[in-house]
C-alpha positions in Angstrom: 0.0 0.0 0.0 1.4 3.4 -1.0 0.3 7.0 -1.3 2.2 9.3 -3.7 2.0 13.1 -3.2 4.1 15.2 -5.6 5.4 18.7 -5.1 2.8 19.9 -7.6 0.1 18.9 -5.1 1.8 20.1 -1.9 4.9 22.3 -2.1 6.2 21.8 1.5 7.4 18.4 2.7 5.4 18.8 5.9 2.1 19.1 3.9 3.0 16.2 1.6 3.7 13.9 4.5 0.5 15.0 6.3 -1.6 14.3 3.2 0.2 11.0 2.7 -0.5 9.9 6.3 -4.2 10.8 5.8 -4.5 8.9 2.6 -2.8 5.8 4.1 -5.2 5.9 7.1 -8.2 6.0 4.8 -6.9 3.2 2.6 -6.0 0.9 5.6 -9.3 -1.1 5.6 -8.8 -2.0 2.0 -5.3 -3.3 2.6 -4.7 -7.0 1.8 -1.5 -9.0 1.3 -3.1 -10.3 -1.9 -3.1 -6.9 -3.7 -1.1 -3.7 -4.0 -2.7 -0.4 -3.6 -1.1 2.8 -4.9 -3.0 6.1 -4.7 -1.7 9.3 -6.4 -2.9 12.6 -5.0 -4.3 15.1 -7.5 -3.8 18.9 -7.3 -6.2 20.3 -4.9 -6.2 17.3 -2.6 -4.1 19.2 0.0 -6.9 21.7 0.4 -9.5 19.1 1.3 -10.4 18.5 5.0 -10.3 15.0 6.3 -14.0 14.1 5.8 -14.0 15.4 2.2 -10.8 13.5 1.4 -12.1 10.4 3.0 -15.4 10.5 1.0 -13.5 11.1 -2.3 -11.0 8.3 -1.7 -13.5 5.8 -0.4 -15.8 6.4 -3.4 -12.8 5.6 -5.7 -11.8 2.6 -3.7 -15.4 1.2 -3.7 -15.7 1.7 -7.4 -12.4 0.0 -8.1 -12.4 -2.8 -5.5 -15.9 -3.1 -4.1 -17.0 -2.8 -0.6 -14.7 -3.5 2.4 -15.3 -7.0 3.6 
């Protein structure tokens, strides 16, 4: 499982790592040794608060992988 946040998304390393930790926390329920998850943050992701980021990322994960189970 990995989260990728480029300098185009968040200029400061502190903001990149903060966003990366948030993304990994949201992705944790979908983690499985049988599959690899890699999420790339898009520009504007750093401006989202946690509930909005969680909603967006979970919608994408459900669409790609199905429900957590």
